[in-house]
C-alpha positions as CSV (number, residue, x, y, z in Angstrom):
1,M,186.4,152.7,74.6
2,K,190.1,153.2,73.9
3,L,190.4,155.4,76.9
4,F,188.7,152.8,79.0
5,M,191.0,150.0,77.8
6,L,194.0,152.2,78.4
7,L,192.9,152.8,82.0
8,V,192.3,149.1,82.5
9,R,195.7,148.2,81.2
10,S,197.3,150.9,83.4
11,A,195.5,149.6,86.5
12,V,196.6,146.1,85.7
13,W,200.3,147.1,85.4
14,V,200.1,149.2,88.5
15,G,198.6,146.2,90.4
16,V,201.3,143.9,89.0
17,G,204.0,146.4,89.9
18,C,202.7,146.8,93.5
19,F,202.5,143.0,93.9
20,L,206.1,142.4,92.6
21,F,207.4,145.2,94.8
22,T,205.7,143.8,97.9
23,F,206.7,140.2,97.1
24,V,210.4,141.3,96.8
25,L,210.2,143.2,100.1
26,L,208.6,140.2,101.9
27,V,211.2,137.7,100.6
28,R,214.0,140.1,101.3
29,N,212.9,140.3,105.0
30,T,212.9,136.5,105.4
31,F,216.7,136.5,104.8
32,L,218.1,138.0,108.0
33,P,221.7,138.7,109.0
34,R,222.8,136.3,111.7
35,Y,223.3,137.9,115.0
36,P,226.9,137.2,116.2
37,Y,227.7,135.1,119.2
38,E,229.2,137.2,122.0
39,V,228.8,135.0,125.0
40,S,231.1,132.4,126.4
41,L,229.5,130.0,129.0
42,K,232.7,129.7,130.9
43,E,233.1,133.5,131.2
44,I,229.8,133.7,133.0
45,G,230.3,130.7,135.3
46,L,228.2,128.1,133.4
47,T,229.0,124.6,132.2
48,G,227.0,123.5,129.2
49,E,226.9,121.0,126.4
50,E,226.7,122.1,122.8
51,V,224.5,119.7,120.8
52,R,223.1,119.3,117.3
53,F,219.7,117.9,116.5
54,R,217.2,117.7,113.7
55,S,214.1,119.7,113.1
56,R,211.0,117.7,112.2
57,D,211.7,118.5,108.6
58,G,215.3,117.5,108.7
59,L,217.3,120.7,109.2
60,W,220.3,120.5,111.6
61,L,219.8,122.9,114.5
62,S,222.3,123.9,117.2
63,G,221.4,124.0,120.9
64,T,222.9,124.2,124.4
65,L,222.1,122.0,127.4
66,L,222.5,123.4,130.9
67,L,222.1,120.6,133.4
68,A,221.0,121.0,137.0
69,G,220.1,117.3,137.4
70,W,218.7,114.8,134.9
71,N,215.6,114.2,137.1
72,D,214.8,117.9,137.4
73,P,212.2,119.5,135.1
74,W,213.2,121.0,131.8
75,I,212.6,124.5,130.5
76,I,213.0,125.1,126.8
77,L,213.9,128.7,125.9
78,C,212.8,130.1,122.5
79,H,214.3,133.4,121.1
80,G,212.8,136.0,118.7
81,V,213.3,136.9,115.1
82,G,216.8,138.1,114.2
83,A,218.5,137.0,117.5
84,N,219.9,133.6,118.6
85,R,219.8,131.4,121.7
86,F,222.3,133.5,123.6
87,D,219.8,136.4,123.6
88,L,218.3,134.4,126.5
89,I,221.5,133.5,128.4
90,E,220.7,135.6,131.4
91,M,217.3,134.0,131.9
92,A,218.9,130.6,131.3
93,R,221.5,131.3,134.0
94,F,218.9,132.5,136.4
95,L,216.7,129.5,136.0
96,V,219.4,126.9,136.3
97,Q,221.1,128.5,139.3
98,E,218.1,129.8,141.2
99,G,215.5,127.2,140.3
100,S,217.5,124.1,139.7
101,F,215.9,123.5,136.3
102,N,217.5,121.9,133.4
103,I,217.7,124.3,130.5
104,F,217.7,123.7,126.8
105,F,217.9,126.7,124.4
106,F,218.5,126.5,120.7
107,D,218.8,128.5,117.5
108,F,215.8,128.5,115.3
109,R,216.4,127.8,111.6
110,A,218.3,130.6,109.7
111,H,219.5,131.9,113.1
112,G,222.7,131.5,115.0
113,K,224.5,128.3,114.1
114,S,221.5,126.4,112.8
115,E,220.9,125.4,109.2
116,G,218.4,127.2,107.0
117,W,218.4,130.3,104.9
118,A,215.0,131.9,105.6
119,T,212.8,132.6,108.6
120,S,209.1,132.1,108.3
121,F,208.2,134.1,111.4
122,G,206.7,131.2,113.2
123,Y,205.3,128.8,110.7
124,R,208.2,126.4,109.9
125,E,209.8,127.2,113.3
126,Q,207.2,125.0,114.9
127,R,209.0,122.1,113.4
128,D,212.2,123.3,115.2
129,L,210.5,123.3,118.6
130,L,209.0,119.9,117.9
131,G,212.5,118.6,117.0
132,A,213.9,120.0,120.3
133,L,211.2,118.1,122.3
134,D,212.0,114.9,120.3
135,Y,215.7,115.3,120.9
136,L,215.3,115.8,124.7
137,E,213.1,112.7,124.9
138,S,215.6,110.7,122.9
139,R,218.4,111.7,125.3
140,R,216.4,110.5,128.4
141,G,214.6,107.7,126.8
142,G,211.1,108.8,127.7
143,P,208.7,111.5,128.7
144,Q,209.9,114.4,131.0
145,R,208.4,117.5,132.6
146,Y,208.8,120.3,130.1
147,G,208.1,124.0,130.5
148,L,208.6,126.6,127.8
149,Y,209.7,130.3,128.0
150,G,209.5,132.2,124.8
151,I,209.9,135.8,123.7
152,S,208.2,137.5,120.6
153,M,208.3,134.9,117.8
154,G,209.5,132.2,120.1
155,A,206.5,132.9,122.4
156,S,204.1,132.6,119.5
157,V,205.7,129.4,118.3
158,G,205.4,128.1,121.9
159,I,201.7,128.7,122.0
160,L,201.1,127.1,118.6
161,V,203.0,124.0,119.5
162,A,201.7,123.7,123.0
163,A,198.2,123.9,121.7
164,E,198.8,120.5,119.9
165,D,201.6,118.9,121.9
166,L,200.8,117.9,125.5
167,R,204.5,117.4,126.3
168,I,204.7,121.1,127.1
169,Q,203.2,121.3,130.6
170,A,203.6,125.0,131.4
171,L,204.0,128.0,129.2
172,C,205.4,131.4,129.9
173,V,205.4,133.8,127.0
174,D,206.6,137.4,126.7
175,S,205.2,139.6,123.9
176,P,203.9,137.1,121.4
177,F,202.2,138.1,118.2
178,V,198.6,136.9,118.5
179,D,197.9,136.5,114.7
180,L,200.6,136.4,112.0
181,E,198.4,137.9,109.3
182,E,197.8,140.9,111.6
183,S,201.5,141.1,112.5
184,I,202.7,141.0,108.9
185,A,200.3,143.8,108.0
186,K,201.4,145.9,111.0
187,H,205.1,145.4,110.5
188,S,204.9,146.2,106.8
189,Q,203.7,149.6,107.9
190,L,206.2,150.0,110.7
191,L,209.2,149.1,108.4
192,Y,208.1,151.0,105.3
193,P,206.0,154.2,104.8
194,L,203.4,152.4,102.7
195,P,199.6,152.7,102.8
196,R,197.8,149.8,104.5
197,F,195.8,149.2,101.3
198,P,196.8,147.4,99.2
199,F,200.3,146.7,100.6
200,A,199.1,144.9,103.8
201,F,197.0,142.5,101.8
202,L,199.8,142.0,99.2
203,A,202.3,141.3,102.0
204,C,200.1,138.5,103.4
205,F,199.4,137.1,99.9
206,S,203.1,137.2,99.2
207,Y,203.8,135.2,102.4
208,N,201.3,132.6,101.3
209,L,203.1,132.2,98.0
210,R,206.6,132.2,99.6
211,F,205.8,129.5,102.1
212,L,202.9,127.7,100.4
213,T,200.6,128.0,103.3
214,D,197.7,130.1,104.5
215,V,198.9,132.8,106.9
216,R,195.4,132.9,108.6
217,K,196.1,129.5,110.1
218,I,199.2,130.8,112.0
219,S,197.2,132.4,114.7
220,P,198.0,131.8,118.4
221,I,194.8,133.6,119.5
222,K,192.7,130.9,117.6
223,V,194.3,128.0,119.5
224,V,195.4,129.3,122.9
225,H,192.3,127.9,124.6
226,K,193.7,124.4,123.8
227,I,196.5,124.9,126.3
228,S,194.2,124.5,129.3
229,P,194.3,122.8,131.8
230,R,198.1,123.4,131.6
231,P,199.0,126.8,133.1
232,L,199.7,129.8,130.9
233,F,201.5,133.0,131.9
234,I,201.4,135.9,129.4
235,M,203.6,139.0,129.8
236,N,203.7,142.1,127.6
237,G,205.1,145.6,127.7
238,G,202.4,148.1,128.6
239,E,203.9,150.5,126.0
240,D,204.7,148.0,123.3
241,D,203.9,149.4,119.9
242,R,204.7,146.2,118.0
243,M,202.8,143.6,120.1
244,L,200.1,145.8,121.5
245,P,199.1,145.4,125.1
246,E,195.4,145.3,124.2
247,R,196.1,142.3,121.9
248,A,197.8,140.6,124.8
249,R,194.7,141.1,126.8
250,D,192.6,139.7,123.9
251,L,194.9,136.6,123.9
252,Y,194.4,136.3,127.7
253,E,190.6,136.5,127.3
254,K,190.6,133.7,124.7
255,A,192.7,131.4,126.9
256,S,191.1,129.1,129.5
257,E,192.1,128.7,133.1
258,P,194.6,128.5,134.7
259,K,196.0,131.7,133.2
260,T,197.8,134.9,134.3
261,L,198.4,138.2,132.5
262,W,201.0,140.8,133.4
263,L,201.1,144.1,131.4
264,I,204.4,145.7,132.5
265,P,204.0,149.4,133.0
266,G,206.5,151.6,131.0
267,A,207.9,148.7,129.0
268,G,208.2,148.6,125.2
269,H,208.7,145.5,123.1
270,L,210.7,143.0,125.1
271,E,211.7,145.6,127.6
272,G,209.8,144.0,130.5
273,R,212.8,142.3,132.0
274,A,214.9,145.5,131.9
275,V,212.1,147.6,133.4
276,A,210.8,145.2,136.1
277,E,214.2,143.7,136.8
278,K,214.0,141.4,139.9
279,R,210.2,141.1,139.9
280,Y,210.3,139.8,136.3
281,D,212.8,137.0,137.1
282,E,211.1,136.1,140.3
283,S,207.7,135.9,138.6
284,V,209.0,133.5,135.9
285,L,210.7,131.4,138.6
286,H,207.6,131.2,140.7
287,F,205.5,130.3,137.8
288,F,207.6,127.3,136.7
289,S,208.3,126.2,140.3
290,S,204.5,126.0,140.9
291,A,203.7,124.4,137.6
292,L,206.5,121.8,137.3
293,R,207.4,120.7,140.8
């Protein structure tokens, strides 16, 4: 009996230790260093307006407006984890110059010049995108035509918001995670040499405690069908080991028409634009021109 109780106590302490270790790692990875700004709009031939606006939960966020003409459609650009709005500057310049679209791109919370200390990898960031939509409508005094282009986390946030908010009329996403629970489990293994059991489960449990939510609800693949009848364009690297191409195909299968899928041969995570070059930009431009004009 004593041996049994000793084993039970040891198992409990091992379990507690594994949980605390995983919780600390999860929390640590929500506090990211801010990627420095290295782009001047004037240096690349653009004129923009720096703005501040509030997220739906009150945080002050920073953004940039690039105007083609107030009556032209808007495209909102959403960056990924650990970057900032200027990670998308080349796409912004292309769309405003070649497509005559108004562009709004902003820093998610805890990124760039926006307020906030921690990223939630797509949960609270939905409030940031909703705040961006509210801000643009307040500037113009009414509804506009909005498209959204997002990469990685920004792509997933776009799907989650567009599924519930009809203001987004066209959605182009590059390399979204299809399910946050799955993504956390996968990235915990990519970042640390830990066995999937029990650490994948503990990482998701830690996320729930950290953000007081249920990670299973943050799942683009469960809501992507709601975007129809608005057009959806999904892109993904054919060699992406983080957001797997087969999961992009699963996301496409769950979506309703009209929808398009492009798995870019030879591209890893977010390498599609570098690999496909001109075809990538022209595909994005054609999609928004058809959907918003």
